[in-house]
C-alpha atoms as one frame of an Amber mdcrd trajectory, in Angstrom:
protein
   0.000   0.000   0.000   1.436   3.382  -1.037   1.419   6.315   1.372  -1.256
   8.150  -0.606  -3.728   5.319  -0.026  -3.449   6.073   3.706  -4.137   9.790
   3.318  -7.694  11.076   3.638  -9.583  14.003   2.164 -10.046  15.412   5.655
  -6.274  15.540   6.221  -5.700  17.434   2.984  -8.511  19.883   3.705  -6.988
  20.511   7.130  -3.581  21.098   5.536  -5.082  23.645   3.139  -6.510  25.620
   6.052  -3.285  25.392   8.076  -1.190  26.631   5.143  -3.620  29.494   4.532
  -3.111  30.483   8.165   0.655  30.500   7.632   1.558  27.766  10.132   5.180
  26.600  10.050   6.518  23.090   9.412   6.615  22.182  13.103   2.885  22.810
  13.504   2.063  21.089  10.205   3.943  18.021  11.436   2.082  17.936  14.731
  -1.340  18.398  13.116  -1.023  16.151  10.050   0.822  13.053  11.264   3.492
  10.825   9.674   2.896  11.849   6.052   2.712  15.552   6.804   5.174  16.573
   4.076   3.252  14.725   1.365  -0.107  15.980   2.629   1.179  19.553   2.759
   2.415  19.286  -0.822  -1.003  18.100  -2.026  -2.526  21.065  -0.208  -0.052
  23.517  -1.762  -0.741  22.062  -5.196  -4.474  22.570  -4.688  -3.937  26.178
  -3.704  -1.786  26.819  -6.778  -4.179  25.011  -9.112  -7.218  27.207  -8.532
  -7.029  28.756 -12.028  -6.194  25.516 -13.852  -9.151  23.303 -12.966 -12.842
  23.815 -12.207 -12.470  21.718  -9.058 -10.425  22.647  -5.997 -10.380  19.165
  -4.470  -8.162  17.255  -6.901  -5.295  14.985  -5.901  -1.816  15.933  -7.102
   1.675  16.862  -6.028   3.491  19.911  -7.386   5.149  17.921 -10.175   1.796
  16.461 -11.190   0.279  19.940 -11.270   3.122  21.226 -13.436   2.664  18.548
 -16.091  -1.142  18.294 -15.918  -3.129  19.494 -18.908  -5.190  22.614 -18.283
  -8.856  21.657 -18.035  -9.855  23.963 -20.927  -7.347  22.230 -23.208  -8.297
  18.750 -21.958 -11.969  19.403 -22.694 -11.246  20.767 -26.181  -9.081  17.796
 -27.191 -11.583  15.314 -25.776 -14.394  16.868 -27.806 -12.250  16.675 -30.930
 -11.662  12.973 -30.272 -15.415  12.458 -29.913 -16.032  14.172 -33.266 -13.666
  11.655 -34.858 -15.841   8.795 -33.610 -13.166   7.243 -31.395 -14.556   4.554
 -29.068 -11.526   3.803 -26.886  -8.299   5.523 -25.874  -5.213   4.731 -23.807
  -3.109   7.372 -22.052   0.289   5.704 -21.714   1.756   8.240 -19.275  -1.358
   9.553 -17.604   0.126  11.347 -14.578  -2.641  12.714 -12.348  -5.119  11.923
 -15.127  -6.751  15.191 -16.231  -6.526  14.632 -20.000  -7.325  10.944 -19.522
 -10.476  11.774 -17.547 -11.818  14.145 -20.184 -11.071  11.635 -22.924 -12.922
   9.012 -20.889 -15.988  11.266 -20.734 -16.252  11.016 -24.523 -15.380   7.373
 -25.257 -16.697   3.988 -24.180 -13.433   2.679 -22.696 -10.206   4.282 -21.503
  -6.904   3.043 -20.109  -4.715   5.046 -17.751  -1.128   3.780 -17.530   1.683
   5.119 -15.371   4.733   3.541 -13.784   4.388   5.689 -10.641   1.903   4.132
  -8.156   1.279   7.492  -6.492   0.329   9.117  -9.806  -2.026   6.218 -10.553
  -3.723   6.636  -7.192  -4.018  10.386  -7.775  -5.570   9.730 -11.198  -7.955
   7.136  -9.774  -9.189   9.532  -7.096  -9.494  12.375  -9.584 -11.617  10.202
 -11.863 -13.959   9.620  -8.936 -14.131  13.373  -8.334 -15.269  13.935 -11.938
 -17.687  10.987 -11.792 -15.827   8.946 -14.435 -15.921   5.151 -14.066 -14.931
   3.699 -17.460 -11.135   3.845 -16.956  -8.963   0.783 -16.426  -5.911   1.924
 -14.453  -2.635   0.081 -14.971   0.339   0.729 -12.694   3.158  -0.545 -14.887
   5.774   0.341 -17.490   3.700   1.511 -20.458   6.278   0.113 -22.895   6.485
  -3.402 -21.443   5.160  -6.291 -23.495   2.774  -7.287 -20.694   1.223  -3.808
 -20.595   0.856  -3.576 -24.368  -1.009  -6.907 -24.386  -3.554  -5.581 -21.871
  -4.436  -2.518 -23.956  -7.087  -2.660 -26.689  -7.646   0.935 -27.783  -8.428
   2.794 -31.007  -6.081   5.641 -30.055  -2.857   5.809 -28.070  -2.243   9.190
 -26.423   0.971  10.262 -24.732   1.961  13.502 -23.024   5.643  12.811 -22.252
   7.703  14.687 -19.708  10.033  17.399 -21.023  13.386  17.486 -19.208  14.092
  21.228 -18.743  17.851  20.804 -19.222  17.556  19.541 -22.815  19.292  22.075
 -25.158  16.913  21.282 -28.043  13.520  19.636 -28.132  13.701  16.219 -29.823
  11.532  13.105 -29.663  14.401  11.145 -28.105  14.645  13.703 -25.288  11.044
  13.181 -24.125  10.056  10.622 -21.479   8.697   8.258 -22.635   9.965   8.908
 -26.140   7.128   9.014 -28.703   9.385   6.919 -30.931   9.357   4.114 -28.334
   5.624   4.470 -27.700   4.964   4.157 -31.420   7.154   1.070 -31.768   5.488
  -0.584 -28.780   1.896  -0.016 -29.921   2.082   0.205 -33.726   0.806  -3.362
 -34.099  -2.303  -2.460 -32.068  -3.461   0.675 -33.897  -2.528   3.384 -36.409
  -4.166   6.099 -34.279  -1.625   8.038 -32.199  -1.750  11.455 -30.526   1.380
  12.972 -29.008   1.656  16.097 -26.881   4.899  17.790 -27.965   6.799  20.957
 -26.982   5.529  23.827 -29.191   9.146  24.839 -29.905   9.935  21.480 -31.530
  10.819  21.717 -35.216   8.273  19.950 -37.359  10.965  18.224 -39.397  11.974
  16.395 -36.196   8.723  14.411 -36.360   9.097  11.476 -38.798   5.394  10.756
 -39.332   2.628  12.223 -41.477  -0.155  13.961 -39.638  -1.398  17.249 -38.216
   0.495  19.715 -36.047  -2.096  21.532 -33.928  -0.789  24.521 -31.948  -2.955
  25.668 -29.035  -3.003  29.148 -27.525  -4.507  29.380 -24.044  -5.499  32.751
 -22.592  -3.127  34.532 -24.973  -0.012  32.352 -24.640   1.221  29.309 -26.535
   0.354  26.230 -24.473   0.478  23.006 -26.459   1.482  21.325 -29.685  -0.622
  18.245 -30.321   0.451  15.918 -33.117  -2.273  13.747 -34.648  -1.298  10.808
 -36.849  -2.680  10.892 -40.382  -5.887   8.860 -39.741  -6.880  11.482 -37.137
  -5.611  14.574 -38.985  -7.753  17.338 -40.452  -4.978  19.375 -42.047  -1.194
  19.542 -42.147  -1.095  22.438 -39.650  -3.694  24.103 -37.462  -3.965  26.715
 -34.715  -6.582  27.002 -31.977  -7.134  29.891 -29.570  -8.778  28.835 -26.322
 -11.136  29.411 -24.645 -12.575  31.273 -27.671 -12.287  28.144 -29.804 -11.248
  29.978 -32.984  -9.463  27.533 -35.304  -7.378  27.981 -38.468  -6.204  25.212
 -40.796  -3.458  25.245 -43.406  -4.531  25.558 -47.038  -1.690  25.264 -49.595
  -3.996  26.458 -52.376  -4.473  29.972 -51.007  -2.886  32.895 -52.838  -0.242
  34.635 -50.722  -1.748  38.014 -49.851   0.555  38.928 -46.947   2.235  42.302
 -47.404   4.665  44.097 -45.080   4.919  47.709 -44.010   7.440  49.662 -41.943
   4.919  52.144 -40.553   2.021  51.435 -38.194  -1.482  52.408 -39.244  -4.253
  53.525 -36.906  -4.713  50.025 -35.480  -2.472  47.193 -34.315  -3.600  43.563
 -34.376  -1.731  41.185 -32.075  -1.580  37.721 -33.641  -1.566  34.659 -31.323
   1.652  32.652 -31.145  -0.219  29.522 -32.197  -0.926  31.056 -35.616   2.685
  32.167 -35.957   4.125  28.798 -34.853   1.836  27.017 -37.313   2.864  29.349
 -40.168  -0.751  30.287 -40.787  -0.403  34.045 -41.183  -1.496  33.907 -44.824
  -4.528  31.849 -43.827  -5.292  34.468 -41.165  -5.190  37.282 -43.710  -7.699
  35.357 -45.827  -9.943  34.630 -42.831 -10.441  38.191 -41.563 -12.520  40.809
 -43.343 -10.510  43.972 -43.824  -7.179  45.194 -45.118  -4.051  44.907 -43.016
  -0.314  44.426 -43.404   2.368  42.729 -41.338   4.373  45.072 -39.131   6.417
  42.943 -36.712   7.304  39.274 -36.301   9.354  38.377 -33.238   9.616  35.252
 -31.106   7.200  36.552 -28.470   4.937  38.865 -30.453   3.550  39.252 -33.929
   1.786  42.418 -35.064  -0.251  43.356 -38.101  -1.524  46.870 -38.750  -4.116
  48.785 -40.737  -6.264  51.908 -40.884  -9.629  50.270 -40.228 -10.834  48.560
 -37.080 -11.080  44.811 -37.669 -12.665  42.556 -35.075 -11.890  38.847 -35.068
 -11.604  35.999 -32.554  -8.309  35.168 -34.251  -6.642  38.249 -32.773  -5.092
  38.184 -29.339  -5.727  41.928 -28.873  -6.579  44.986 -30.960  -4.976  48.381
 -30.199  -5.311  51.960 -31.402  -2.015  53.699 -32.105  -1.594  56.834 -30.008
   1.901  57.919 -30.990   5.190  56.864 -32.563   8.248  58.147 -30.675  12.010
  57.589 -30.523  12.680  54.429 -28.508  14.060  56.094 -25.412  12.609  55.665
 -21.891  12.725  59.354 -21.033  10.980  60.398 -24.258   8.322  57.730 -23.696
   7.855  58.784 -20.064   7.517  62.460 -20.979   4.754  61.620 -23.462   2.868
  59.310 -21.090   2.895  61.839 -18.239   1.799  64.631 -20.548  -1.099  62.606
 -21.961  -2.400  61.417 -18.573  -1.353  57.764 -18.640  -1.139  56.071 -15.242
   0.172  52.665 -16.307   2.468  51.304 -19.003   2.685  47.694 -20.175   5.885
  46.991 -22.082   5.584  44.665 -25.065   9.316  44.628 -25.763  12.128  42.082
 -25.557  15.121  43.142 -23.485  17.538  41.283 -21.173  15.979  41.003 -17.699
  18.223  43.518 -15.935  17.940  46.037 -18.752  14.188  45.468 -18.992  13.557
  46.492 -15.368  15.781  49.582 -15.619  13.941  50.601 -18.780  10.540  49.957
 -17.193  11.278  51.999 -14.079  12.220  54.985 -16.218   9.127  54.641 -18.410
   6.746  54.402 -15.432   8.334  57.093 -13.238   5.750  59.578 -11.969   2.816
  58.282 -14.019  -0.618  59.321 -12.757  -3.987  58.891 -14.367  -6.489  56.272
 -15.518  -5.183  55.473 -18.993  -3.084  52.390 -19.717  -0.456  52.443 -22.464
   1.037  49.498 -24.316   4.572  50.146 -25.534   5.979  48.264 -28.528   9.398
  48.523 -30.125   9.775  48.760 -33.883  13.452  49.201 -34.659  14.491  52.550
 -33.195  10.883  53.664 -32.713   8.422  53.130 -29.859   4.750  52.626 -30.668
   2.421  53.834 -27.929  -0.999  52.156 -28.123  -4.208  51.634 -26.159  -6.252
  48.456 -26.190  -9.583  48.771 -27.999
């Protein structure tokens, strides 16, 4: 019996309250018993997870929370699987089980496999919390011959761990490697879904299928690779929770034009669209004329002289001024125009960034909020529409 099987809901709830009250380790130990460290970690994970899941009573440690799929993403991918008519799915490295549970809500049979007995127990308890009962949990090596024999699923899903020290994202550097998962289960099915680092180069993936990039609340969150039988396009981008989706179309005429000067409006393009190389598809999808202005690693901007509204945009801004890119000049303008806050949308080394920001924000008073972008040697001052 693992330690987690001896821990109760009441103990974790008590730990949550004790941590909220700021009690130290000595008092946590005296109140929670022999597994106080583990219980306290579950409690801390629950407190940190309040914006990630709709429930505040899930079972997880801090590592499990870090790798768990956000509930909005898990629900979206599960609904996509349902649309494909999939009847059964196996998650071969299920962790605390969030994606597995949402898949299970939309199929007849699911398998949750993990080599860590604590993670399996977490996933089992979380399934109970969500009222899901059609999952067969397997505490074993997902790549072993014995485990493969037990699984009979239409689709194999894997969200492998990403070692942070890896200099470049490759399939071999993920745990378990998608290459090994594919070799182990290829005789069982031709339906595979892999969760990959969004920064991974597409030419590193040796299979045909769809690369789906997911933006969540304005930031790149996931790259999901669907094998060809499950694919809808070569590349796609989804912005959640809006649900706006773009797919690659090689037959579209290239209508993307560039400009060096901002128009009256700025349109911030989600990273998912940029990562998926779908900017031309975006230009075809929106109604209105615009041109590309800026394409950096962290931000992509288009511009135009008419206000265009679209769920594909991350944000829309009106351009207030274009100034020399100097903190004092920017600060003078913001104070003069009654701005009280400034959000910098620029890329600078951390130490330099904070020095620059302090100078820009010095003495600001007022209700207006400025967004500051850098375009070469110029600063664009904008307000969100």
